[in-house]
C-alpha positions in Angstrom: 69.6 128.4 39.2 66.9 130.1 37.1 64.4 128.9 39.8 66.1 131.1 42.3 67.2 134.0 40.1 65.2 136.6 42.0 66.8 135.6 45.3 70.2 135.8 43.6 69.4 139.2 42.1 68.4 140.5 45.5 71.1 139.2 47.8 74.1 139.0 45.5 74.9 142.8 45.7 74.5 142.7 49.6 76.8 139.7 49.8 79.3 141.4 47.5 79.0 144.6 49.7 79.9 142.6 52.8 82.9 141.1 51.0 83.8 144.7 49.9 84.9 145.5 53.5 88.0 143.3 53.0 88.8 144.6 49.5 91.7 147.0 49.2 90.7 150.7 48.8 92.6 151.0 45.5 90.8 148.0 44.0 87.3 149.0 45.3 86.2 150.8 42.1 87.0 147.9 39.8 85.4 145.5 42.3 82.2 147.6 42.5 82.0 147.8 38.7 82.5 144.0 38.4 79.8 143.3 40.9 77.3 145.7 39.4 78.1 144.3 35.9 77.4 140.7 37.0 74.1 141.9 38.6 73.1 143.7 35.4 73.9 140.5 33.3 71.7 138.5 35.7 68.8 140.9 35.2 69.2 140.6 31.4 69.2 136.8 31.8 65.9 137.3 33.7 64.5 139.2 30.7 65.8 136.5 28.3 64.1 133.7 30.3 60.9 135.7 30.8 57.9 134.6 28.7 56.3 137.8 27.4 53.1 136.0 26.4 52.3 135.0 30.0 50.6 137.9 31.8 50.9 136.5 35.4 53.8 136.2 37.8 56.9 134.2 36.7 60.0 132.9 38.6 58.0 132.7 41.8 59.7 131.7 45.0 58.1 131.0 48.3 59.5 130.2 51.8 57.5 130.5 55.0 58.8 133.1 57.4 56.1 133.4 60.1 53.5 130.8 59.1 51.1 131.6 61.9 50.5 135.1 60.4 50.8 134.0 56.8 54.0 136.0 56.3 56.1 134.4 53.5 59.3 135.2 51.6 57.3 135.4 48.4 58.9 136.7 45.2 57.8 137.0 41.5 58.0 139.3 38.5 55.6 140.2 35.7 55.9 142.7 32.8 55.3 145.6 35.2 58.2 144.9 37.6 60.6 143.1 35.2 61.9 146.2 33.5 62.1 148.3 36.6 64.4 145.7 38.1 66.6 145.9 35.0 66.5 149.7 35.3 67.7 149.4 38.9 70.7 147.1 38.0 71.5 149.2 34.9 71.7 152.5 36.9 73.7 151.0 39.7 76.3 149.8 37.1 76.3 153.2 35.3 76.4 155.1 38.6 79.4 153.1 39.9 81.2 153.2 36.5 80.9 157.0 36.2 81.7 157.8 39.9 84.0 160.9 40.3 83.7 161.0 44.1 87.1 160.5 45.7 86.2 160.9 49.4 85.7 157.5 51.1 85.0 155.8 47.8 85.0 152.3 49.4 82.2 153.2 51.8 80.2 154.8 49.0 80.4 151.7 46.7 79.4 149.4 49.6 76.4 151.6 50.4 75.4 151.6 46.7 75.5 147.8 46.6 73.3 147.6 49.7 70.9 150.1 48.1 70.7 147.9 45.0 69.6 145.0 47.2 66.7 147.0 48.6 65.6 148.3 45.2 65.4 144.9 43.5 63.7 143.5 46.7 60.9 146.1 46.5 60.1 145.3 42.9 60.3 141.5 43.3 58.4 141.1 46.6 54.9 139.7 46.5 54.4 139.6 50.3 53.3 142.9 51.8 55.6 142.6 54.8 58.6 141.6 52.8 57.8 144.5 50.4 57.6 146.8 53.4 60.9 145.7 54.9 62.7 146.4 51.6 60.8 149.6 51.2 62.0 150.9 54.6 65.5 149.5 54.2 66.0 151.6 51.1 65.8 154.7 53.2 69.0 153.9 55.2 71.6 153.8 52.4 70.0 156.9 50.7 70.1 158.8 54.1 73.7 157.9 54.4 74.6 158.9 50.9 73.0 162.3 51.2 74.3 162.8 54.8 77.9 161.7 54.2 78.6 163.0 50.7 76.1 165.8 50.2 76.3 169.6 50.2 76.4 172.1 53.0 72.7 171.5 54.0 73.1 167.7 53.7 72.0 166.9 57.3 68.8 169.0 57.0 68.1 167.4 53.6 68.7 163.8 54.7 66.6 164.2 57.9 63.7 165.8 56.0 63.9 163.0 53.4 63.8 160.4 56.1 61.0 161.9 58.2 58.7 162.5 55.2 59.1 159.0 53.7 59.1 157.2 57.0 55.9 158.8 58.3 54.1 157.9 55.1 55.4 154.4 55.3 54.0 153.9 58.8 50.5 154.9 57.7 50.9 152.4 54.8 51.9 149.7 57.2 48.7 150.3 59.2 46.8 149.9 55.9 48.6 146.6 55.3 47.7 145.2 58.7 44.1 146.1 58.2 44.1 144.4 54.8 45.5 141.2 56.4 42.9 141.4 59.1 40.0 141.7 56.6 41.5 138.8 54.7 41.5 136.8 57.9 37.8 137.7 58.6 36.8 136.6 55.1 38.8 133.3 54.9 39.7 132.4 58.5 43.4 132.5 57.8 46.1 135.2 57.9 47.9 136.1 54.7 50.1 139.0 53.6 50.4 137.6 50.0 49.5 140.4 47.6 48.2 137.8 45.1 45.9 136.3 47.8 44.6 139.8 48.7 43.7 140.3 45.0 40.9 137.7 45.5 39.3 139.8 48.3 36.4 142.0 47.4 36.0 144.7 50.0 33.0 147.0 50.7 33.4 150.4 49.1 33.7 152.3 52.4 36.5 150.0 53.6 38.2 150.5 50.2 38.2 154.3 50.6 39.9 154.3 54.0 42.5 151.7 53.0 43.2 153.4 49.7 43.9 156.7 51.6 46.3 154.8 53.9 48.3 153.3 51.1 48.0 156.5 49.1 49.8 158.5 51.7 52.8 156.2 51.8 53.0 156.1 48.0 52.3 159.8 47.3 55.1 160.9 49.6 57.5 158.6 47.8 56.6 159.8 44.3 56.5 162.7 45.6 53.1 164.1 44.7 52.0 167.7 45.4 51.9 168.9 48.2 54.2 166.2 49.7 57.0 167.1 47.3 58.9 169.6 49.4 61.6 167.1 50.6 62.7 166.3 47.0 64.4 169.6 45.9 66.4 169.6 49.1 67.4 165.9 48.7 68.4 166.5 45.1 70.1 169.8 45.8 72.3 168.5 48.6 72.9 164.9 47.4 76.1 164.0 45.5 75.6 163.3 41.8 75.2 159.5 42.3 72.6 160.1 45.0 70.5 162.3 42.7 70.8 159.8 39.9 69.6 156.8 41.9 66.9 158.8 43.6 65.4 160.2 40.3 66.0 157.0 38.3 64.8 154.4 40.7 63.6 155.4 44.2 60.8 157.7 43.0 59.5 154.8 40.9 58.7 152.8 44.0 55.7 155.0 44.7 54.3 154.9 41.2 55.0 151.1 40.9 53.2 150.5 44.2 50.1 152.3 42.9 49.9 149.8 40.1 50.8 146.8 42.3 48.6 147.6 45.3 46.1 150.5 44.9 44.5 149.7 41.6 43.9 145.9 41.9 43.1 145.9 45.6 40.7 148.9 45.6 39.1 149.3 42.2 36.0 151.2 43.4 38.1 153.6 45.5 40.5 154.1 42.5 37.5 155.2 40.4 36.2 157.4 43.3 39.5 159.2 43.7 40.4 159.2 40.0 39.5 162.9 39.3 40.9 164.4 42.6 44.2 162.6 41.9 44.2 163.6 38.3 43.7 167.3 39.4 46.6 166.9 41.9 48.7 165.4 39.0 48.0 168.3 36.7 48.8 170.8 39.5 52.1 168.8 39.9 52.8 169.1 36.1 52.1 172.9 35.9 53.2 174.2 39.3 56.6 172.4 39.4 57.2 173.3 35.7 56.7 177.0 36.6 59.0 176.6 39.7 61.6 174.9 37.4 61.5 177.9 35.1 62.2 180.3 38.0 65.4 178.4 39.1 68.9 179.7 38.7 70.5 176.4 39.6 70.6 173.9 36.8 70.3 170.9 39.2 67.1 172.4 40.7 65.7 172.9 37.2 66.3 169.1 36.6 64.9 168.3 40.0 61.6 170.2 39.6 61.4 168.9 36.0 61.6 165.4 37.4 58.6 166.0 39.7 56.6 167.6 36.8 57.1 164.4 34.7 56.1 162.2 37.6 52.7 164.0 37.4 52.2 162.5 33.9 53.0 159.0 35.2 50.3 159.5 37.9 47.8 160.7 35.3 48.4 157.6 33.2 48.1 155.3 36.2 44.7 156.7 37.1 43.4 156.5 33.6 42.5 153.0 34.7 42.7 151.5 31.2 45.4 149.5 29.4 46.8 152.5 27.3 47.1 154.8 30.4 48.6 152.2 32.8 50.9 150.7 30.2 52.0 154.2 29.2 52.6 155.1 32.9 54.8 152.0 33.5 56.7 152.7 30.3 57.1 156.3 31.3 58.6 155.2 34.7 61.4 153.6 32.7 61.7 156.6 30.3 61.7 159.0 33.2 64.4 156.9 35.0 66.7 156.9 31.9 66.2 160.6 31.0 66.3 162.2 34.5 69.1 159.9 35.6 71.1 161.0 32.5 70.4 164.7 33.1 71.6 164.5 36.7 74.8 162.7 35.5 75.3 165.6 33.0 74.8 168.2 35.8 77.4 166.3 37.7 79.9 166.5 34.8 79.8 170.3 34.7 79.8 170.6 38.5 83.0 168.5 38.7 84.7 171.0 36.4 83.5 174.3 37.8 82.1 173.5 41.3 79.0 175.6 40.6 75.5 174.8 39.3 74.4 178.3 38.7 73.4 178.8 35.0 74.6 182.5 35.2 78.2 181.2 35.5 78.0 179.5 32.1 77.1 180.5 28.5 78.6 179.5 25.2 79.5 176.0 26.4 78.6 174.5 23.0 81.8 175.9 21.5 84.0 174.8 24.4 82.5 171.3 25.1 80.7 170.2 21.9 80.3 166.5 22.9 78.9 167.5 26.2 76.5 170.0 24.5 75.3 167.3 22.1 74.5 164.7 24.7 72.9 167.3 26.9 70.8 168.4 23.9 69.7 164.9 23.1 68.6 164.2 26.7 66.9 167.5 27.0 64.9 166.8 23.9 64.0 163.4 25.3 62.9 165.0 28.5 60.5 167.4 26.7 59.0 164.4 24.9 60.3 164.9 21.3 58.8 162.2 19.0 61.3 159.2 18.4 62.6 159.6 22.0 61.7 157.4 24.9 59.6 159.9 26.9 57.3 160.6 23.9 56.0 157.0 23.9 55.2 157.0 27.6 53.7 160.5 27.7 51.6 159.9 24.6 50.1 156.6 25.9 49.5 158.1 29.4 47.6 161.1 27.9 45.8 158.9 25.4 44.6 156.7 28.2 43.3 159.6 30.3 41.7 161.2 27.2 39.2 158.4 27.4 38.2 159.5 30.9 38.3 163.3 30.5 39.0 165.3 27.4 39.4 168.6 29.2 41.8 167.4 31.9 44.0 165.7 29.3 44.1 168.8 27.2 45.2 170.9 30.2 47.9 168.3 31.0 49.0 168.3 27.4 49.3 172.1 27.3 51.2 172.0 30.6 53.8 169.6 29.2 54.6 172.4 26.6 55.7 174.5 29.6 58.3 171.8 30.2 59.7 172.4 26.8 59.9 176.1 27.5 62.0 175.9 30.7 64.3 173.2 29.4 65.0 175.1 26.2 65.5 178.3 28.2 68.0 176.6 30.5 69.8 175.0 27.5 70.1 178.4 25.8 71.5 180.1 28.9 74.2 177.4 29.3 75.2 176.5 25.8 74.6 179.2 23.3 75.9 182.7 22.9 79.5 183.9 23.6 81.7 182.5 26.4 81.4 185.4 28.9 83.2 183.7 31.8 87.0 183.3 31.3 87.0 180.2 33.5 84.9 178.4 31.0 87.2 178.9 28.0 89.5 176.0 28.9 87.0 173.5 30.2 87.7 169.9 29.2 85.1 168.1 27.1 83.5 164.8 28.3 86.2 162.2 29.1 86.1 158.4 28.5 84.8 157.6 32.0 81.9 160.0 31.6 81.1 158.7 28.1 80.9 155.1 29.5 78.0 156.3 31.7 76.2 158.6 29.2 76.4 156.9 25.8 74.4 153.8 26.9 71.7 156.1 28.2 71.6 158.0 24.9 71.3 154.7 23.0 68.4 153.5 25.2 66.6 156.8 25.0 66.6 156.7 21.2 66.2 152.9 20.7 63.1 152.7 22.9 61.7 155.9 21.4 62.0 154.4 17.9 61.1 150.8 18.7 59.4 150.3 22.1 57.8 147.0 21.3 60.2 144.6 23.1 59.5 146.4 26.4 55.9 147.6 25.8 54.5 144.2 24.9 55.3 142.4 28.2 54.1 145.5 30.1 50.9 145.5 28.1 50.1 141.9 28.8 50.5 142.2 32.5 48.6 145.5 32.6 45.7 143.8 30.8 45.4 141.3 33.6 45.4 144.1 36.2 42.7 146.0 34.4 40.6 142.8 33.9 41.0 142.0 37.6 39.8 145.5 38.5 36.8 145.3 36.2 35.8 141.9 37.7 36.1 143.2 41.3 34.4 146.6 40.7 31.0 146.8 42.5 29.7 150.3 41.8 28.1 151.0 38.4 30.4 153.9 37.8 33.5 151.8 38.4 32.2 149.1 36.0 31.7 151.8 33.4 35.1 153.5 33.9 37.2 150.3 33.9 37.1 148.5 30.6 36.2 144.8 30.4 38.9 142.9 28.4 37.3 139.4 28.5 38.9 137.3 25.9 42.2 139.3 26.0 45.6 137.8 26.9 45.7 138.5 30.6 42.3 137.8 32.1 42.2 136.5 35.6 39.3 134.3 36.6 38.0 136.0 39.8 37.4 134.0 42.8 35.9 135.9 45.7 37.2 134.8 49.1 34.6 133.5 51.5 
C-alpha cells in the first residue's frame, strides 16, 4: 500500500466525493470530516515513511499514458512537495470541520473533496502534462465555490479569477510543449517527465523565452504584481472556506512551480531575471502593504497582506541559494497556516455581524476575549514576530537574498515593517478602546466548532516557530540537490558565480547532459 500511497492520496477524496452524492444531507458534514480526516492521516503516514536523509524523489509511481509522446502517470515527492501536500490535507480537514455554511452544504463538501484531489495531484505530479491537468482542474471547483457561495459580485470575481489563471496556464502549456520538443531534438525520444527534462542543458536564448512562458503561468497564480488584481476580488467575494483554501494552498502552486520547474530547468535564465523579479517582489511587498493599510474592510486587509507576504517568498526563491530557497519553501507553509487562520478568523466575526467593515467594531477584546487572543497570536505570526512560524521563513528568505544584494534585501526588510504597522492598526481598530456599537455588546465568543479549526493552527504556528527542524531538514536536503543541479547546468560565468557549488553536500545530483 505504501508503494501506491500517492495515488491513494490523490484519488481517495475524489472517490469519496462521488460516493457523497448518495449520502443523506444530514450526514454529509460528518461524512466530509471523516473523509478529510482519513486523507490527513494518510498524508501524515507519508511523512512518517519519508526518509529525510534522501534528497531525491521518493514513493515514485509510473504508468504509461501515451507512450508515443512520452506522457506518463508519474508521481513522486521530495522535501519540497511533501509538506505542501500535508498542508493541503490539513486545511481541507480544518475547512470542512469549521464550516458554518448552511446553503447546499452537501454540494460544497463534495466540491471541496474534488478540489483536494487536484491540489494533491499538482504537488505530487512529476510529468508535465499530468501536472498541467491537475493545475487546470483546480480552477473548476474554486470557480464553483466563489460563483455559488460568494458575495454580491461573485460572478464577476469568479470569471476574472478563471480568465486570468487560465490565460497564464495556456502560455505555460506552450512552454511545456516546446520543452518536450527540445528534449526530442536532443535525445530522439519524446518525454514530459520533469526529471528527464532536468538532464537537458539548453542554450541561454532558448532558456530566456521558455522561462518567460512558464513565468507568466506561475506569476498569475502567485499572484505577482501587476497580475494580482484578480485576487482581492476573489477573496472579497469568496465564502470563508474559499478564501481559506485559496490563500493557504492554491497560491502556493505558483511559488512551488518556480522551484520545481523554473530554477532547475533554466538556471542561466533564472540568474538573468533574478534582479528584475526581485524588484517586482519588493514592489509587491511595499505596494500591497500600503494598499492593505488603506482598506476599511478587514477581509481586504488580510487579502492584500497575503499578497505582500507572497513577495517575500518570491524574493527567497530567486536568491538561488540554499538559505533563500529553503526559507521560501518553509514560508509557503507558514503563509498557508497564518493567512488561512486569519481568513477563518474574519469568517468568525462575519458570521456574527454580517459585516467586515472595521468601523463597525471596536472594543471586541472585552466582549470576545478568546477570539481577541487567537486573532492577536495569528496577527503577530503574520508580521513575523520571533518564535512564530513566519519569522523562520522570512528570516531565511531575506538571509538568502542578502548574499545576492544587500540594498534590495534591506529595502525588503524595511518594507516588512510596514506590514506590522497595518496589521497592528487594524487590530487596534477592532479590538481595543470602548465598545461603541451596541450590536457588539452581546456577541458570543468563539464556540467549540470554531476552536476545533483554530487551535491546531495556533499550535502549528508556535511549534514550527520555536522548533522548525523536523520540517526544515527534509526541505533543506531537497533544495540542496536543486541548487547543485542548477550550478552544474549553468553555462554563463555570472550564473556559475551566483549559484553556489555544494559538491560533497547531501543532495548532489551527478549531471548527465542529454545527447
